[in-house]
C-alpha positions as CSV (number, residue, x, y, z in Angstrom):
1,M,127.9,127.5,131.7
2,A,124.4,125.7,131.1
3,D,124.3,123.7,127.8
4,L,120.2,125.2,126.9
5,P,118.1,122.2,124.7
6,A,118.4,123.1,121.1
7,R,115.5,124.7,120.2
8,R,114.0,123.2,116.0
9,G,110.6,124.0,114.7
10,G,108.6,124.0,117.5
11,G,106.6,127.6,117.7
12,V,102.7,127.4,117.0
13,M,102.2,125.4,114.8
14,G,104.6,122.3,116.4
15,P,107.5,120.6,115.1
16,Q,108.8,120.6,111.9
17,R,111.2,118.0,110.1
18,G,112.3,120.6,107.7
19,W,110.3,123.2,105.5
20,D,110.0,122.0,101.7
21,P,108.8,124.8,99.3
22,F,107.4,122.5,97.1
23,E,106.0,119.8,99.9
24,R,103.6,123.5,101.4
25,M,102.4,124.2,97.8
26,Q,101.6,119.8,97.6
27,E,99.4,120.5,100.6
28,L,98.3,123.5,100.1
29,L,96.7,122.3,96.7
30,G,95.5,119.4,97.9
31,L,98.0,117.2,95.9
32,D,99.3,114.3,97.8
33,F,101.4,112.6,94.8
34,G,104.5,112.0,97.4
35,R,102.9,110.3,99.9
36,M,101.8,106.7,99.9
37,L,100.2,104.4,102.2
38,V,102.9,102.0,103.2
39,P,103.1,100.3,105.9
40,P,105.2,101.1,108.7
41,G,108.7,99.0,108.4
42,A,107.5,97.8,104.7
43,R,110.5,99.9,103.2
44,E,113.4,98.5,105.1
45,G,112.2,94.8,103.7
46,G,110.0,94.6,101.3
47,F,109.3,95.5,97.7
48,V,108.3,98.5,97.4
49,P,109.1,99.7,94.2
50,D,109.7,104.2,93.2
51,F,107.5,105.7,91.3
52,E,107.9,108.9,89.1
53,V,104.9,111.6,89.5
54,K,104.8,113.7,86.6
55,E,102.1,116.0,85.0
56,T,101.8,117.3,81.4
57,K,99.4,119.7,80.2
58,D,96.6,116.8,79.6
59,A,97.8,114.1,81.8
60,F,98.7,112.4,85.3
61,I,102.0,110.3,83.8
62,F,103.0,107.4,87.1
63,K,105.8,105.2,86.3
64,A,107.3,102.5,87.7
65,D,110.6,100.0,87.5
66,I,109.3,96.6,88.8
67,P,111.1,93.7,87.8
68,G,110.5,90.4,88.2
69,V,106.4,91.2,88.6
70,E,104.1,89.7,86.5
71,E,101.7,91.2,84.4
72,K,99.5,89.1,85.8
73,D,100.4,90.2,89.5
74,L,99.3,94.0,89.1
75,E,96.3,94.9,89.8
76,I,95.5,98.4,89.7
77,T,92.4,100.5,90.7
78,L,91.3,104.4,90.7
79,A,88.2,105.0,93.3
80,E,87.7,108.9,93.3
81,N,90.3,110.6,93.1
82,R,92.7,107.9,95.1
83,L,95.0,105.4,92.7
84,T,96.0,102.0,94.1
85,I,99.3,99.9,92.5
86,S,99.4,97.1,93.5
87,G,101.0,93.3,92.5
88,K,103.9,90.8,94.3
89,R,107.5,89.7,92.7
90,E,108.0,86.3,94.2
91,E,111.1,85.7,95.7
92,E,113.3,82.9,93.2
93,K,113.3,79.2,94.5
94,R,116.1,78.1,96.3
95,E,118.8,75.8,97.1
96,E,120.1,74.9,99.9
97,S,122.9,73.8,98.6
98,D,123.8,77.1,97.0
99,R,126.0,79.2,98.8
100,Y,125.1,83.3,99.0
101,Y,127.8,85.8,99.0
102,A,124.9,88.8,99.0
103,Y,120.8,88.6,99.0
104,E,119.7,92.0,98.8
105,R,116.8,91.8,96.3
106,N,113.8,92.4,98.0
107,Y,110.2,89.9,97.1
108,G,106.9,90.5,98.2
109,S,104.0,91.8,97.8
110,F,102.8,96.2,97.7
111,S,100.5,98.5,98.1
112,R,100.8,101.9,96.4
113,T,98.1,104.7,96.9
114,F,98.4,108.0,95.3
115,T,95.7,110.9,95.7
116,L,95.1,112.6,92.6
117,P,93.8,116.0,92.5
118,R,89.9,117.4,90.8
119,G,89.6,117.0,87.2
120,V,90.5,113.9,85.8
121,N,88.7,111.8,83.4
122,S,88.3,108.5,84.9
123,D,87.0,106.8,82.7
124,D,90.2,106.4,79.6
125,V,92.5,105.7,81.9
126,Q,95.3,103.7,79.9
127,A,98.1,101.6,81.9
128,D,101.2,99.5,80.4
129,F,103.9,97.2,81.0
130,K,106.5,96.3,79.1
131,N,109.9,95.3,79.8
132,G,109.5,95.3,83.7
133,V,108.6,99.0,83.7
134,L,104.3,100.0,84.3
135,N,103.2,103.4,82.4
136,V,100.2,104.7,84.2
137,R,98.7,107.4,81.9
138,I,95.5,109.3,84.1
139,P,94.3,112.0,81.2
140,K,92.8,115.0,82.0
141,K,89.6,116.1,81.8
142,T,89.2,119.2,79.0
143,E,88.3,122.3,80.6
144,D,84.7,123.9,80.1
145,Q,85.6,127.4,78.4
146,P,84.3,130.1,80.0
147,K,80.9,132.3,78.3
148,R,81.6,136.0,77.4
149,I,78.0,137.3,78.6
150,K,76.8,140.4,76.9
151,V,76.7,143.6,79.8
152,G,73.7,145.2,78.5
153,G,72.6,145.9,74.3
154,E,69.6,143.1,74.0
155,R,68.7,139.9,75.7
156,S,69.6,136.4,74.6
157,G,67.0,136.3,72.4
158,E,64.5,138.9,72.5
159,K,64.5,142.0,70.2
160,A,65.1,145.3,71.6
161,K,61.8,146.9,71.2
162,A,61.4,149.6,68.1
């Protein structure tokens, strides 16, 4: 019996890496919180902090554990619908006489970019940094309430003629 190649994904849309309904919904809604712009290979040896992103009824909240980063080394920018958080964690001075049994901590610069949905209030963004935890809160715009339009009867500002 011949070994036939297994067909995974493929089809009209091309190869797929697995179907995730939440990821698909984010794509359909134009949200890409989870997608980050990180140079290829940066995760393997560089310092790339993980983020927690959540939506509440009135805001989007971004949290990151970044111990060892100083506040002066953080930069947060919001341009149109792109939130970029970047910074650096400096490597501690190592003495040649020191003997390391493990050296697993990462150092260096990082930059994370998130695309925000429409309807955020970029004028009232708040950020705080306490105990190595960065919190960025981006409020949503208050939505205009629908205006009820009366059908027939009197026109606005005009009385019915007798």
